N, C-alpha and C positions, 0 to 999 in steps of 0.2 A: 325268843327275843331277837336272836341272831338271824333267824329266818325272816322276820319282819323287816329288818334293816337291809337284808340282801334284796328284797323285792321292791324297794323304793328307788326310783330313778329320777335324778335331777338333770334337767336339760337347760343349758345356758346358750342362748341364741345371740350372736353378735351381728349387727348390721353395719356395713361399711358403705360410704358414699364413694362410688367409683367415678373418677373423672374421665377425661379423654373423649373418645368418640361416642361414649354412651350419654354424654350430657347434651344440652340443647343450646348452649351459648353460641356455638359455631353458626347456628342458623341466623342469628341476629347479624353477625359479622358478614355472612354471605349475602343477606338481604341488602345491607348497606352498600356492599361492593357492587351488586347487580344494579342497584339504583344509580350509583355513581357512573357505572359503565353505560347505562342507558342514556343518561344525561349527556355523556361524552359523545355517544353516537348521534344523538339528536342535534347537538351543536355542530358536529362535523357535517351532518346532512344539511342543516340550515345554511351553513357557509357556502354551500354549493348551489343554493337555490337562486332563482331570479329575483330582482328587486320587488316585483309584484307579490311574490310569495312571502318575502320577508316583511313587506308592509302589512299583508293580511295577518301574519302571525303577531306582529307588533300591535295591530288594532285589537286583536283578540285579548291580549293581556293588558292593554292600556285603556280599554273602554268598557263601560258596564254593559250588561246584556240588555236586550230589549225587554225581557221580563222584569228586570229591575226598573227600567224606564216606565213600564206600565204601572208598577206599584207606586212609584213616586208621583205620577201624573194623573192616573185614572182611578186610583183607589183599590183597595184589596178585593172588594166584591166582584167587580167585573174582571179583574185579573184572575181571580180564582175561577170565575166562570169560564174564561178562555182556557185555562189549564185543564179544567174538567172536561170541556168539549174536545180539546186536543187529545187528551189521554184516551177518550172513548173512541174518537174517529181515527186518529192517526198517532198512535203512541210514539213511534220513532221520531216523527216530525216534532212532537212536543218536546222531546229531549234535545233535539237539534236547535230549537228556539233558544235554549239556554246559552248556546255558544255563538249566537248571531251578534255581531257588533252593533252598537247603537246607530252607527252611521249608515247601516244598510237601509235602502229604501224599502219600506214595507209594502206588501201586497194586501190591500184592505179586504179584498174578496176572499183572502185565505185566512183571515183572522178568526173565523168560525163563530164569532159572537156579534150580534147586532149592537149590543151595548158598547163593546170595545170599538166598533166602527164609529158609532156616534160620538164616543169620547175622543177618539183620535181626530175626527172631523172637527170637533169643537176646539181641540187644542191647536190644530193647524189653521183652520179657517176663521174661527172665532166669529166676529160679527160680519165677515165678508159674505158668507153664504146665508141664504134665506130659504124658508120652506123645505128644510131637509127631510126627506122621506127615505126610510130604510126598510127594505123587504128581504126575504130570504134569498132572492136572486141578485140583489145589488142595492144601489141607492141612487138618489137624484137630488139636485138642489139647483137654485137659481142665484145668479149674481146680478145685482142692479147695474145697468150700463154705466152709470157715473163712477162706479168703482174701477172701470177699465178704460172708458173712453170719455172724451170731451162730449158733453150732451149735444145731440143733434149731428154728430160727425163720427167718422171712423178713426179719428186721430187719438192715439193713446193718451190717457190722462197721466198726471204726475204720479199717480198711484199704480199705474199699469204694471211696472216691473215687479213691485212688491206683491201685487195681487197674483200675478202669473207664477211667481216663485212659490207662493202658497198653494196654488192650484196644481202645480207640477209635483208638489209633495204628496198629493192625493193620487195622481195618475201615473207617475213615472214608474213605480214598481209593479204595476198591474200585469197580470198574465191571463191569457185565455179569456179575454173580456171584449165587449163591444162598448165603445165610447161614442155617444151620440151628442152632438152639440147643436143647440137650436138658438137662433138669433131672432128675437121678437122686437118689432118696432112699429110705432104708429105713424101714419102720415103726418100727423100734427107734431111729431117729435122733431122734425127738421124745419128749417126756415122756409116760410112760404107754404108749408104743408104740401110740398111737391111729392107726388107719389113716386115718380121716377127717381128723384133724389133719395127718397126713403128706401127704395129697393136697393140702390147702389150702396148706401151706407150699411144696411143690414147685411148685404152680401160681403162687403169688405170686412166687416167685423167678424163674420163667421170664418172667413179665410184666415184672418190673422190669428184668432184663437186656435183654430184647428191646426194650423201649421206649427204653432208654438208647442202644442201638446204632442203632436206627432213627432216632432224633432227631439222631444225629451224622453220618449219611451225607451226602456231598457230591454224590452222583449218584443220580438216580432210576431207574437201570437195575439196581439191586440189590434183590433180593427177600429179605426177612427172615421167617423162620417158625420154628416150634419145637413141641416137645411135652414133656410130663413123664411120668415113670414112677416108680411106687412099688412096691416089692416087699419081701418078708420076708427078713431076713438069717438064713440058716441057721447054726446053731451058736451063735447069740447067747443068752446066759443073762440073763434079766431081773434087774436089780439091779447089773449091772456098772457100774463108775464111768465107763468110757470107752465111749461110744456110737459105733456105726459112722458115719463121716462120709459126706456126700453129695458130689455133684460137679456141675459145669456143663461140658457138652461143647459145643465150638464147631466146626462144620464149615463150611468155605468152599470152594466149588467153582465152577469156571467154568460159565457157561451154554453150552449146545450151540451156540447161534448168538448172535453179538453184536448189539447194537442197529442196527448199520449193515449187517447181513446177512452179514457175514463170519464164518468159523469162528475161534474163539479160538486164540491161540498157546499151545502147551503149554509147561510148565516142563521144560526139558531139563537134561542134565548133560553136560559135555564132559570135564573133567579128573577123573580118578579112575574108579572102577568105576561103571558104569551100573546103577542099581537103582531100581525104581519106588517103593519105600518107603524113603526116606532116614532114617537114624538118626544124623545128624551134629549134631543140635541140642544134645545134652548136651556134646559136645566144644567147640562154639562157646561155650556158657555157661561152661565151664571156662576157655577162653582169655580171655574177657572179664573173668572174675573175677580171673584171674592178672594181667592187664594193669592192672586197677584197684589191686590190691595192690602191684604194683611202683611205681605212681605215688605211692601213699601212703608 
């Protein structure tokens, strides 16, 4: 009996929580201190910057991103389409777009999606543009001459400034692009159906629009050119009260090679039927008009 008791061993284990450097609470305090120190250095750096840099930083924190603007105006589908295309083609640029201020002039040829371009065009131009055609290489549209000029003359109309501001919203941010402006006019569009007068009016209209666009460009990698054409309107009877209108045609195409030597990124389409010539502009115009009516 005594031998059995002698062979039994009882072990008592005590566990103590040891503080000091073996704990993890100091890490939280150090993280807070480092964050505060980083903020201090950022403030000191910002105080020593130029007014332009300070304004850029202020714009970043005070304005929503372009991607948020796209969600609010163009809908989730085409915004997700743009994100998907950006992440596939240029991942780093996709993340940079989240930090772009809303007041930055966009480059439509760099948006990656034909639907996004059509939606942006509809939002900016609305009923100003006609026959909008979008292809992988760019887009084109026409503006009736009465939107820009007094009929039969090269004198700007009352709507000229507003129309040109909308047009510059499309062209100002372009990079590595060719902008071609065409001025079309009929002999019968001017008083007396004078062919010489029609030539002069069409030429002056071309020069005015071309100079306005050229002066508003932000990048020197854009080439602006144009031509005018005057012809006779068949079937027109002299003396009719309504003369045939002219038009201004704008073609914007990507250059074959970018200024950095790379090939340009085409405008693709992911959701919906793939078609080289998109005709969704009118539907976006209608959606935007309906949205404005509902707000009113």
